[in-house]
N, C-alpha and C positions, 0 to 999 in steps of 0.2 A: 504493500500500500504505499502511496505517496506519502513523503513527510510533510507534516504541516507545521512545523516550528522552525522557523527560519534562525539564523544566527542573530539578526537584529531582535526578532521576538524574544528569544532566550535571553538577551542582555536586558531587555525591558523587564522581564519577569524576574530575572535574578536581582535587579536593583529592588523591585517589590519585595522579594523574599528577604533581602537584607534589611530593609525597612522594618519588617514585621520581627526580624530577628533582634533588632537594636531596642525594641520597646516591648519585650514579653510581659504578659500578664498572666496571673495565677488563675486557677479554675475559679469560675463564678465571678471573675472580675475583668473580663475580656472586652471592655466597653471601646477601648481605643483600637483594638484590633479588629472588632466588629466593624467600627466606622471606616477604617482603612479599606476594608473588604467592601463595604457598601459603596465607597466612593469609586472603586474600580468596577464593580458591577454595573454602575449607572452609565458607564462608558460603553457597556456591551449590550444595551437595548434589550434586556429580558422582558418577558411579558409582564411579570409581577416580581417585585422585591418584597419579601416579608421579613420584619426585624423583630428583635426581642422575643424569639422563639426559644422558650424553656430557659430565659435568662437573656443571654447576649447572643444568642444564635441567630443566623441569618439564612435565608433560603431564596435563591433566584429561580424562577420558574421560566422555562422557554417553551413556547406552545408552536406546533405546526398547524397548518389549516386542516388537515385531514385527521381523523381519529386514528389512534394507534396506542402502543403500550406507553405507560408511564415509568420511567426509569431514574432512580434517584442514586446521585452519587455524593458520598460524603466525606468532608475533611474536618479537622479539629482546628481549634483557636487557641487553646491553653498551653501555657509553658509550665516549667518546674521549679520548685524552690531549691535551685542548685547554683552555687557561686561558679560563674564561667571562668575558666583558665585560659581561655584563647585570648590573643592580644590583636587580632586584626581589626581593621578600621570599623567594621560592623558589629562589634561585640556589644553584648547587653549593656545598656545604659543604667541598668538597675541592680544594685547589690544583692546577691542571693537569689536572683531570678533570671532564667535563661531558658531558651528553645533547646532542650537537650533531648528531644525525641523526634524532632523533625516536623513537628506541626505546621511550622512556618513554611516548610517545603511542601507539605500536603495541600495546605490552603492554597498556595501559589500555584499548584497543578490545577486545582479547581478554577482559579482565575484565569489560567491559560485555556482551560476548556470553555470557559465562558466566552473568552475573546475568539476561539474558534467557532463557536455557534453563532457570534455575531457575523463573522465572515462567511459562514456555511449555513444559513438558516434552516431550521427543521422543516421538512415538507409534511411530515405527519407525526402524531404522537406528542409525548410531553417529556421534558428532561428537567428534573429538579437538582439544583446544585446546593447542597446543605453543608453550611459551616457551623459546626457543633461546638458549643462551649463544654467545659468541665468533663473532659474525657478522663483526665488523669485521677480523678477522684471517684469515677464511676457514677456520678450524678447526671451529667449531661444527657444521655440518650434517653433515660427514663423522663426527664424533666420535657425533652422535646416531645416525646410521645404522649405525655400528659397534656401538652398545650393543645387548646381548642383550634388554634391557627393551624396546626399540623394535621388535625383529623381530616380535613377536607382534601389532602393531597392524594393520599391512596395510591402510592406506588405499587406497580406489579412486580418490580424487581428492585433490590437496593445492593449497591456495590461501594467498596472502599478498597484502599490499598494502604499498605504501611511499608517504609522503607526499612531495610534489615542490612546491618553491616555483616561483613565477613561472606558475602555472596558476590559474584561478578556484578559490576554495574549494568543495571538494566535487566539483569536476569528476572524472570517472572516466576515466583515460587507458589505452586497451586497445591491444594489438597481437598478431597471431598470430605464431607461430613465435618467433624470437629476441627477447626483451624486454629483456635486457641481455647484454652481452658476456661472452665468456670473458677473464679477466683473470689475469695473473700479474706477479710481481716478479722481478727477476733481480739477483743479487749477483755481481760479478767481482772477483777479486783478482789482481794481478799481483805477482810477486816476482822481482827482478833482484839487483844486488850494490852495496853502497855503495862510494863512493870520496871522495877529498878533493874539494871543490868546485873546486878549481883544477885537478884531473886527472880530469875525468869520464870521460876516455877509458879509465881504468883500471877502471871500474866498468860496470854496466848499469843505466841509468836508465829507468823505465818511462814517461817523460813523452811521448814520441813515440807510444808504443803507446796510451796513454790518449787522446790527441787522435784517433787514427786508429780507435779503437774508436768513439769517440763519433759521428764522421762516419759511419762505416760502418753502425752500428746505426741511427742516426737515419735515414738514407737508405732504410731499408727500410719506413718508415712510408708510409701511404697514408691521408690525411685526408679523401678523398672520401667522404661518408656514403652516397651511392649505389652504391659500388663493392663488388663481392663480396670484393675483397682488401683492405677497410677495415682499417686498423690505427692505433692511436695509441701511439706510442713516446715515453715521457716521461723525460727524465733527472731522476733524484731526488736524487742525491748523488754526489759525486766528491771524492777527496782524493788527495794526493800527498806523500810524504816527510814532512818535519817541519820546524819553524821554526829549524832549527839550520843557519846560513849558510855553515858550513864543509863541509857534507856534500852530497854528490850523492846524491839519494834512491834508494832500492832497493825501495821498496813504493808500490803504488797501488791504490785501491779505487774502484769504479764501480757504481752502482745504477740500474736503470730499471724502470718499469712498462711492461707491454705488454698491449693489449686488442685483440680480434678480435671479430667477429660470432659466430663458431663455434669450437667446441672443436677440430674437425679443422683449421681454418685456424690456430689458435694453435699446434697441435702441428707443423704444417709449419714455421712461422715460426721456432719454438725450434730446430728442427733446423738450419735455414739460419744462424741467429745463433750457435748453438754451434760451428758448423764455422768461421765467420768469427773468432770469438774464438781458436780454436785455431791457425788460420793466422797471425793477427796476432801472437800471443804467440811462436810458433815463429820468426817472421821477425825478431823482436827479440830472441831468445834469452832469454825470460822463461819462468818456471814460472808456472802459472795455475790458478785454481779458478774454478768457476761453479756457482751454486746457484740453483735455482728456488723461490721461497717465495711465501707468501701467494696461493694459487691460488684462483680462483673460478670455477667452471662457468657457462657462459651458461645464462640462463633460457629453457628451451624450452617456449614456451606452446603447450599443446594445444587445438586447434580446439574441441573439444566443451566444455573448461573456460572458454575465451574466450567461447563462446556463452552459457554460464550467467552470466558476468560482464556481458555485453551485457544479457541478459533482466533481471537484477537492477536493473542501473542504469536500464533503460527502465521498468520496473515502478514504480520509485520516483521517475520523472520527473527523474532526476539528469542532468546535462549529461554527454555522452560525446564524448570526443575520440579518434578512431582515428589512432594515430601511425603515419607511414609508415617510420620508421627506429628501430632499438632505442635506449634511453638508453645513455650511455656510461660509466655507473659501473658497478662490479661488485657482486653480490649472491649471497651463497652459498647463497639458496633454489635457485639453478640446480642444486645438487647434489641436491635433492629432484625438481626437474622433469626431470632426466636419468634418474631412475629410475621415477617414478610419473607418471600423467596429472595435469596440474595447470596452473596458471597464476598469474602474479603481474600485478597492475594498480597503476596509480599514482592517488593521490588527490591532487587539488590543494589546496595548503595556502595559497594566497593569491597575488596580484600582488606585494605589498608585503612578503611574508615573506623575511628574510634567507636566503642560501643555505645548503643543508646543508654541514656541517662548518666553517661559520663561527663564530667566537667570539661573535656577537651572536644567534645562532639560538635560537629556542624554539618548541617543537611548538605549533601553534595549537589550542587546545582546542574551537574552534568545528567543527573536521571530525571530532571523536570520534563524533558521531552518525551521520554519513555511513558511516564505516567499520563500525560496529556493523549499521547497516540493510543493507548491502551484503552483509556475511557471513550475517546471518540470513535474508535473502532467498534467497541462494544455497542455504542448506540447505532452505528451503521448496521451492524449486524442484526439487531434486534428489529430493525424495520426492513429486511430483505424479504 
């Protein structure tokens, strides 16, 4: 298929991407980023621009004159609470906040797609370009789907991509069924009774319960990627008492992240873990709370949608990698694929690219044309 991104166009999009990179905003605070997106979309003559979707979300709707399928493509707006280590001219202007997952690049790919649709108007059907807030904390997709302004859009298919380091630049990585796991985080608090450090028997110290919980919960993990019961349980944070050496502690807090290939498997594991926390807390005479937070649904890739991705890659002669097991990171696009036919694919960002969420990461602009070409080809294929 003919290339649609010229050198001049890539330079324009790269400048836009660097503008976003310089002014990152955390989940739920993407006001300036959303406005920058809206300003660019207005130049592309969409049929409609919808703002403040599920927070600071934006959707541009392009309609053809004839009836056809409605296809949605999603990118993200939010950045991460990470101090950037890069020293290039477009580095983050804000201390402790930076685009370390490539959401600036994903949003730029959708802007490039919008510009392509301006120059190649739809004949039939409808394309929705969705710029989603709050992906990193798992709240954005749910907020979009709950927003009444979104319910009228009714996509037939939904697509998204994510750049992935350590793969050849522009390689398209695909997988049927689960593409990313279901993920949740767990916060546990334990409350006992203080006592003098010389007389701990007069209090209730959560120290033994804390140790027992870590061992018990970690033992439920199954790191075999080929296993149907695969699960990664990672200890994120733990604290006990305070640095008051005359006091036997009465409070402890423990956090984990847990990820499984499917939502059903994760729900089953959550029940087992909850029962174990209750049992150990009661054994040690502790009051306890548990809270499930930052939840991500697994990406459920639809066979028909994956077939469209494969056809798009093949028609552009892009390298295709068929992944045997899901990626292990969470992505809340899964909330969309649980409700609509759709799929997420990965786009290789280079063998030498720093890892996602690392302080020296920067989205490689060289892969922007690959993303635009993939999405535009999927549109063309949907209407053949």
